[in-house]
C-alpha positions in Angstrom: -19.4 81.0 10.0 -15.8 82.3 9.7 -17.2 85.5 8.2 -19.4 86.1 11.2 -16.5 85.3 13.6 -14.3 87.8 11.7 -17.0 90.5 11.9 -17.5 89.9 15.6 -13.7 90.1 16.2 -13.5 93.4 14.3 -16.4 94.7 16.3 -14.8 93.7 19.6 -11.5 95.3 18.7 -13.2 98.5 17.6 -15.2 98.7 20.8 -12.1 98.2 22.9 -10.2 100.8 21.0 -13.0 103.3 21.5 -13.2 102.6 25.2 -9.4 103.1 25.5 -9.6 106.3 23.4 -12.3 108.0 25.4 -10.5 108.4 28.7 -7.3 109.3 26.9 -9.1 112.0 25.0 -10.7 113.3 28.3 -7.2 113.5 29.9 -5.9 115.4 27.0 -8.7 117.9 27.2 -8.3 118.3 31.0 -4.5 118.8 30.7 -5.0 121.4 27.9 -7.5 123.2 30.1 -5.1 123.3 33.0 -2.3 124.5 30.7 -4.5 127.4 29.3 -5.6 128.4 32.8 -2.0 128.6 34.0 -1.0 130.6 30.9 -3.9 133.0 31.6 -3.0 133.3 35.2 0.6 134.3 34.4 -0.4 136.8 31.8 -3.1 138.3 34.2 -0.5 138.6 36.9 1.9 140.5 34.6 -0.9 142.8 33.4 -2.0 143.6 36.9 1.5 144.5 37.9 1.9 146.9 34.9 -1.5 148.5 35.5 -1.5 148.7 39.3 1.5 150.5 40.8 2.7 148.8 44.0 3.6 152.1 45.7 1.3 154.8 44.4 -1.6 152.4 44.3 -1.8 152.1 48.1 -0.9 155.5 49.4 -4.5 156.1 50.5 -4.8 152.8 52.3 -4.0 154.3 55.6 -7.3 156.1 55.6 -9.6 153.8 53.6 -8.4 150.2 54.1 -9.9 149.2 57.4 -9.3 145.5 57.8 -8.5 145.2 61.5 -5.5 142.9 61.5 -3.7 144.7 58.6 -1.0 147.2 59.5 -2.0 150.0 57.0 0.9 152.4 57.9 3.5 149.8 57.0 2.2 149.7 53.5 3.7 153.1 53.0 7.0 152.2 54.5 7.7 148.7 53.1 5.8 148.0 50.0 8.0 145.4 48.2 6.2 142.3 49.5 3.0 143.9 48.4 3.7 143.0 44.8 1.2 141.1 42.8 2.2 137.4 42.9 1.1 134.2 41.3 1.5 131.3 43.7 1.4 127.6 42.7 0.2 125.4 45.5 1.6 121.9 45.0 0.5 120.1 48.1 -2.4 119.8 50.5 -5.7 118.0 50.5 -7.8 120.9 49.1 -5.1 123.0 47.5 -2.9 120.6 45.6 -2.0 121.8 42.1 -3.9 125.0 42.3 -3.2 128.7 41.7 -3.6 131.9 43.6 -3.2 135.5 42.2 -3.1 138.0 45.0 -1.2 140.7 47.0 0.0 139.9 50.5 -0.4 142.5 53.3 1.5 143.4 56.4 -0.1 142.4 59.7 0.2 143.4 63.4 0.6 139.7 64.3 4.0 138.2 63.4 2.4 134.8 62.4 0.4 136.3 59.6 2.7 139.3 58.6 3.4 138.9 54.9 2.8 135.2 55.5 2.8 134.3 51.8 -0.7 132.8 51.8 -4.0 134.4 50.5 -5.8 135.0 53.7 -8.5 137.3 55.0 -7.3 140.9 54.6 -5.1 140.1 51.6 -6.1 141.4 48.1 -7.1 138.6 45.8 -7.5 139.3 42.0 -11.0 138.8 40.6 -12.1 137.2 37.3 -13.2 139.8 34.8 -15.9 137.5 33.6 -17.8 136.8 36.8 -15.9 138.6 39.7 -15.0 135.3 41.3 -11.7 135.2 43.2 -8.7 133.9 41.3 -7.5 131.5 44.0 -7.6 127.8 44.6 -6.5 128.1 48.3 -8.4 126.5 51.2 -11.9 128.0 51.2 -11.9 128.4 55.0 -8.8 130.7 55.0 -9.6 132.9 52.0 -10.9 136.5 52.4 -14.6 136.8 53.2 -15.7 137.8 49.7 -13.9 134.8 48.3 -15.5 132.1 50.5 -17.6 129.9 48.2 -16.9 132.4 45.4 -13.5 131.3 44.1 -13.0 130.4 40.4 -13.1 126.6 40.3 -10.8 126.5 37.3 -7.9 127.7 39.5 -8.2 124.4 41.4 -6.4 122.5 38.6 -6.3 119.1 40.4 -9.9 119.2 41.5 -11.4 120.6 38.3 -9.1 118.9 35.7 -7.4 116.1 37.7 -4.0 117.7 36.9 -1.2 115.5 38.2 1.9 117.4 37.3 2.6 121.0 38.1 6.2 122.0 38.8 9.2 124.2 38.0 11.3 122.7 35.2 14.6 123.6 36.9 15.2 124.3 40.6 15.5 128.0 41.5 14.8 130.4 44.4 11.2 130.6 43.2 10.8 127.1 44.6 9.7 126.9 48.3 8.4 124.2 50.5 5.3 122.7 48.9 4.9 125.7 46.6 6.5 128.0 44.1 5.7 131.5 43.2 6.5 134.5 41.0 6.3 138.2 42.1 5.9 140.8 39.4 7.3 144.3 39.9 5.7 147.5 38.6 7.7 147.0 35.4 6.7 143.3 35.2 10.2 142.1 36.2 10.0 138.7 38.0 11.1 138.4 41.6 11.3 135.4 43.9 12.4 134.1 47.3 12.3 135.2 50.9 13.6 137.9 51.1 12.3 138.9 47.7 15.0 139.4 45.1 15.4 139.8 41.4 16.3 136.7 39.4 17.8 136.2 36.0 17.4 133.9 33.1 14.4 131.9 32.0 12.0 130.2 34.3 10.1 127.1 33.0 6.9 125.6 34.3 5.5 122.2 33.5 1.8 121.7 33.4 1.0 118.1 32.6 3.0 117.5 29.4 3.0 121.2 28.4 5.8 123.8 29.1 5.5 127.5 29.7 8.5 129.9 29.9 8.9 133.2 31.7 11.6 135.8 30.9 12.7 137.0 34.4 14.0 140.4 33.1 10.8 141.4 31.3 8.1 139.1 32.6 7.3 138.1 29.0 5.6 134.7 28.9 6.1 132.5 25.9 5.7 128.9 24.7 8.3 126.6 23.2 
């Protein structure tokens, strides 16, 4: 009898341990997936900046870029805010803990002029795998080609239940309910409004993982 009780006790303990391990293992996988997605987004932003010149890349927009609300001529006069940027959305019902990789554009309307959100008329990066838009912003506000065609992985909270996405130390890259990095043509990191160069190392926490960014070179590295 005692032997049967012992076997039953061991079985119960093993079952409880397994049930406790399964959700923990799933959390670990989800956090790792969020971490790798963020790392990819940073590296992609840097490579786009190096490959796609902010000034020479849009000289012809006055003639060919025809989105009605975009002030095409100002792209030739004031191109700094047109840098590639990676924005970290840290609040909102649909956007919490998500990423957007895009170029903001000048508008005729002051309310949407370089408004620091990926809206219709802005240029959102595409996935090389499936041409989906690399943005987790609100689907109703995204450019037309991105509506219902955004990469789900960039919605870190929704796809992976990510709870923690933040800057490790406060800097001018932090804004209200968001933080972002701009990348210059030479992959130097810029932040703030107005946009300015920053110095030192920027750290990002994704769940329990850390990613570091050298502001002078745009080099992304791990601890």
